[in-house]
N, C-alpha and C positions, 0 to 999 in steps of 0.2 A: 293428303299432305302429312308427312311425319312431324307431329307436333313436339316430339321430344327434342328437336334441334332448332326450334324456332327462335330461341333466345340465346344469343352469344354476345358477350360484352355489351349487355343491354344498355348501360349508361352511355355508350357511344352512339346509340341509335338516335335518329331524329324523332321528334314528337309524333309525326305521322307513322313512322315505322313502329314505334311503341304501341300506338293505338291499334294499328292493323294487327300486330302480333297478339295483343290482348284479345281482340275480337276473334281471331282464328282459334286461340286457345279456348275461349268460352264457347264458341260454336262446336268445337270438337268435344268438349265435355258435355254439352247439351245433347249432342248427337249420340253420345255414349251413355245416355240416361243418367247424367250427373256423376258418373264415376270418374275419378281423377287419379292418375298415376303419380309416382314420386317426382318424375321430371316435370310434368305439367304443374304440380304444386310448387316446385322450386322456381319454375319460370314465372308463375303468377306472383310469388313472393318477391322475386327480383323486380318485376314490373311495379308492384305496389310500393317498393322502396325507391325506385329510380324515376317513375313517372311523375310524382309530385315535384321532384327536383327539377325535372325538365319543364314542367308547367310553370314553376316559379321563375325559371330562367326566361321563359317567354313573357311572363307577367312583368318582370323587372325591366325587360327590354321595351315593352309597349306601354307601360303605365305612365301617367302624368308624372313628370320629373324623374322618369326612369332613365335607362341607359341611353336611348336615342335622344331624349330631351336634354340630357346632360351633355351629350356630344354636340348637339346643336348649340347649346349655351356656350360651350367651349369655343366653337368656331365663330360664334358671334363676337365673343370677347377678342378673339384673334383678329376678326375683321375690323373692330374698333381700333386696335393697335395698328393694323396695316393701313387703314384709312388715315390715321394720324400721321404715320410715316410718309404716306403719299402727299398729304397736305404740306408737311414740312419741306419735302423735297421740291414740290412745285413752287412754294414760296421762296425757297433758297435759290431756285433757278432764276426767278424774276429779279431777286436781289442781285444776283451775279450779273445779269444783263444790265441792270441799272448801274452797277459798279463799273462794268466795262464801258458803258456809255460815258460815265464821268471821267474815266481815265483818258478816253479818246478826246473828250471835250477839253480837258486840261492841256492836252498836247496839240490842240487845234487840228485834229484829224477827223475826217468824215469816214475813212475806211483804213483798215490795216490788213496786210496780206501775209498769209502763211504759204507753205509750199503746196498744200492741197485745198485750202479754203481761204476765203477772205471774209472779213467782218465789216458790216456797214453800221454806222451810228444812225439810230432812227428813234421814232416815238411811236408807241402803241396808243391807239385811240379807242376809247370805249364810250358808250352812251348809257345813261341810266335815266330813270323817270321819277319826277316828283308828282305823285298821284294827285296831291291836293291842288295842283295847278292845271290839271287836265280837265277840260270842259266835259260835261255829261255826254255830249254828242259823240265823243270819241271812246267812251267807256263801254265795256261789255259786262254783263251781270250773270253770275251763277246763282240760281235760286236755291233756297234751303231745301233739305230733304222733307218731303211731305208724306203724311200718312194717307191711307186710302180715302178717308173722309175729306181731308183737306184737298187732295188732288181732284176728287170728283166735284167738290164744291167749286174749286177754281175753274174747272172745265165747264161746269154749268153756268157760272157767272159770265164766262167768256161767250158761251152760246147765247145767254140771255142778252148780253150787251150787243151781240150781232143780230138780235131780233129773231133768233130761231126758236126761242121758248115762248110759249103763249102765256104762261103764268109766272108770277113772281116766285122767288125762292121761298121754301117753307119756313115757318117761324123758327123751327128748331135749328135751322142753319145760321141764325144770326150770330150766336156765340162763336161758331166755327169761322164765320166770316171775319169777325173782329180779330180772332186769333191768327187767321191767315194773313190779314192786313199787317199785323205786327211782325209776323215771320218774314214777309216780303220786304218790309221796310228796314228791319233791324238785322236780319240774319243773312242778307244777300252778300255775296262776295263781289267786289268791284275789281275789274281787270282792265288793263290798258297797256299796250306795247308801244315801244318807241316807234315802230313802223306804222302804228295807227295814227300818229300825229303828223301834221305837216312839217316840212323841214324848217328848222329855226324856231319851233314852238318853245315858249318860255318854260314849259315843263320838262324839256329835254336838257339834261346836264351832261355836257361833254367833258371828257377828261383825257389828258395826254400824260403818258408816263414815259420817262426815258428808258430806252431799251436798245438792243442791237439785233441785227438779223445776220444769219450765217449763210453763205453761199459756197457751193463747191466751185473750184476753179474752172471746171469744164463749162460752166454756164456763164463765164465772164464774157 
């Protein structure tokens, strides 16, 4: 390969192209017993000047808080703004529905008709849960994250309880057992869904909000 023309507009080359070019030049010089001509020298000098700039560009792109992280941060900020706008729009929509319901109620109307759609006065129903009123039998539990020692001890205790172990737990496990007991009692997460409770349970809070529903005329 003619190494006198391997470098042209070197700063425009990719990092890989620069490294390949440098290797080709060095191999050619090595094969020529270390002799180097003027063009090869110029090419190596250009590489020595441009390669660090290219490496720095890669480093700035990939480093922590570098170009990519900065762009991610920018998009996250935009996401927060967009999420806020979406929240305001959804809230505004519900307020408009409630206002339309109020207007229809003032005029003693259950429905109003347009040329393409009709609007029905209605109530939206939702249910929430008062966890403190739900009995334990309806609850589900998520256990805390356990380390390997705690997990194996819990497993061994379960096996021991089931009679599969012939010997008691070793003395050194006593502290871990106490620690595990505290974890299971204090760090568990209680969960209960409305659907887990019987209809009419005192923990279920029902709410009705004034709203409207919109129907196209073809479905009348």
